[in-house]
FIGU-937117 format. One line per field, with one value per residue (C-alpha): x, y, z. Coordinates in steps of 0.25 Angstrom, whole numbers, plus 5000, padded with zeros to 4 digits. Each point is the difference from the previous one (the first is absolute). Layout:
# residues N
c1: [X | ...]
c2: [Y | ...]
c3: [Z | ...]
This chain:
# residues 176
c1: [5094 | 4986 | 4993 | 4991 | 4985 | 4998 | 5012 | 4996 | 4986 | 5006 | 5009 | 4988 | 4993 | 5012 | 5001 | 4986 | 5000 | 5013 | 4995 | 4987 | 4999 | 4992 | 4996 | 4992 | 4988 | 5001 | 4989 | 5008 | 5013 | 4992 | 4992 | 5013 | 5006 | 4987 | 4995 | 5013 | 4999 | 5014 | 4995 | 4988 | 4993 | 5006 | 5014 | 4999 | 4995 | 5011 | 5011 | 4994 | 5000 | 5014 | 5004 | 4993 | 5007 | 5014 | 4997 | 5001 | 4987 | 4992 | 4984 | 4991 | 4985 | 4991 | 4985 | 4999 | 5012 | 5014 | 5010 | 5014 | 5013 | 5014 | 5010 | 5014 | 5005 | 4989 | 5007 | 5014 | 4995 | 4993 | 5013 | 5008 | 4991 | 4992 | 5008 | 4992 | 4988 | 4999 | 4998 | 4987 | 4994 | 5006 | 4993 | 4987 | 5001 | 5003 | 4988 | 4991 | 5004 | 4998 | 4987 | 4994 | 5007 | 4987 | 4993 | 5012 | 5002 | 4985 | 5000 | 5011 | 4996 | 4985 | 4998 | 4988 | 4997 | 4992 | 5001 | 4990 | 5001 | 4997 | 4986 | 4994 | 5005 | 5009 | 5013 | 5002 | 5014 | 5001 | 5014 | 5004 | 5015 | 5008 | 5011 | 5005 | 4995 | 4987 | 4991 | 4988 | 4997 | 4986 | 4994 | 4985 | 4992 | 4987 | 4989 | 4998 | 5008 | 4992 | 5003 | 5015 | 4999 | 4993 | 5010 | 5012 | 4993 | 4997 | 5014 | 5006 | 4991 | 5000 | 5013 | 5005 | 4987 | 4999 | 5014 | 4998 | 4987 | 5007 | 5012 | 4991 | 4991 | 5012 | 5008 | 4988 | 5000 | 4987 | 4995 | 4999]
c2: [4977 | 5003 | 5012 | 5009 | 4997 | 5013 | 4997 | 4986 | 5004 | 5009 | 4989 | 4990 | 5010 | 5002 | 4985 | 4997 | 5011 | 4994 | 4986 | 5004 | 5000 | 5013 | 5012 | 4997 | 5008 | 5005 | 4990 | 4989 | 5004 | 5002 | 4987 | 4992 | 5007 | 5000 | 4986 | 4995 | 5008 | 5007 | 5014 | 5009 | 5008 | 5014 | 4995 | 4994 | 5014 | 5007 | 4991 | 5001 | 5016 | 4999 | 4992 | 5009 | 5012 | 4994 | 4996 | 4985 | 4998 | 5007 | 5002 | 5001 | 5004 | 4992 | 4998 | 5004 | 4991 | 5002 | 4991 | 4998 | 4997 | 4998 | 5011 | 4998 | 5006 | 4991 | 4988 | 5004 | 5002 | 4986 | 4993 | 5007 | 4996 | 4988 | 4991 | 5007 | 4993 | 4986 | 4988 | 4997 | 5014 | 4999 | 4986 | 5006 | 5012 | 4990 | 4991 | 5012 | 5004 | 4986 | 4998 | 5013 | 5000 | 5000 | 5010 | 5009 | 4999 | 5002 | 5013 | 5006 | 4995 | 5004 | 5014 | 5010 | 5014 | 5012 | 5015 | 5011 | 5009 | 5015 | 4997 | 4991 | 4988 | 4989 | 4995 | 4985 | 4994 | 4985 | 4993 | 4985 | 4997 | 4987 | 5003 | 5014 | 5000 | 5006 | 4991 | 5009 | 5015 | 5004 | 5014 | 5003 | 5012 | 4997 | 5010 | 4995 | 4996 | 4988 | 4995 | 5003 | 4991 | 4989 | 5000 | 4999 | 4989 | 4992 | 5002 | 4994 | 4988 | 4997 | 5006 | 4987 | 4998 | 5014 | 4999 | 4987 | 5006 | 5012 | 4992 | 4990 | 5011 | 5009 | 4988 | 4993 | 5000 | 5005 | 4997 | 5012]
c3: [5082 | 5005 | 4996 | 5009 | 4997 | 4992 | 4991 | 4999 | 4995 | 4990 | 4995 | 4999 | 4991 | 4991 | 5000 | 4996 | 4989 | 4995 | 4999 | 4993 | 4985 | 5000 | 5009 | 5012 | 5006 | 5014 | 5004 | 4995 | 5007 | 5013 | 4998 | 5001 | 5012 | 5008 | 4997 | 5004 | 5013 | 4997 | 5004 | 5000 | 4989 | 5005 | 5001 | 4986 | 4995 | 5007 | 4994 | 4986 | 5002 | 5005 | 4988 | 4990 | 5007 | 4999 | 4985 | 5002 | 4994 | 4990 | 5001 | 4988 | 5002 | 4992 | 5001 | 5015 | 5003 | 5004 | 4992 | 5006 | 4992 | 5005 | 4995 | 4996 | 5014 | 5007 | 4993 | 5004 | 5014 | 5000 | 4994 | 5011 | 5012 | 4996 | 5009 | 5011 | 4996 | 5005 | 4991 | 5006 | 4996 | 4986 | 4999 | 5005 | 4990 | 4988 | 5005 | 5000 | 4986 | 4995 | 5007 | 4995 | 4986 | 4992 | 5008 | 5001 | 4985 | 4997 | 5008 | 4992 | 4986 | 5000 | 5004 | 4998 | 5004 | 4997 | 5001 | 4999 | 4987 | 5000 | 4992 | 5011 | 4993 | 5005 | 4993 | 5003 | 4998 | 4999 | 5000 | 4998 | 5002 | 4998 | 5011 | 4997 | 4985 | 4997 | 4991 | 5000 | 5004 | 4997 | 5003 | 5000 | 5003 | 5007 | 5004 | 5015 | 5011 | 5002 | 4986 | 5003 | 5013 | 4992 | 4989 | 5010 | 5008 | 4988 | 4995 | 5013 | 4998 | 4985 | 4995 | 4994 | 4993 | 4994 | 4996 | 4993 | 4993 | 4995 | 4995 | 4993 | 4994 | 4995 | 4994 | 4993 | 4985 | 4994 | 4987 | 4992]
């Protein structure tokens, strides 16, 4: 059975979210569909919007990004209609996820963001995950937005080193 294009795009989005080990951002979903030339940006956004409205995918806003995850009803729908997706498209999706595995994982495992507080300060939240498990969550209050931006930028670049330093320091035995 061949699905009409709009339905096929929705099924492809459900398939990529199902095949992924973690939630994907809007740009990650779009990257696949656009780079492969399957459809346009606006068609992709319409399909995502329809899937959210139908409650086939859920969306979570984190650090100015939308993260999508398959819902139980989305999984049921995919299971019922996955035969409408060609084997070639399924292979393309699996190859994309395999090729981008490290970058996709990194995007989901290292997050940083900040919000203004009432007293002109900024609260910074840094998070390091291993899959879905939280390894480290750190909240800091800083006096300027520039400092908040710098901390977030450095966290993205150096989270592994910072985590290693914290663990080594916190677990080190000190002579008393």
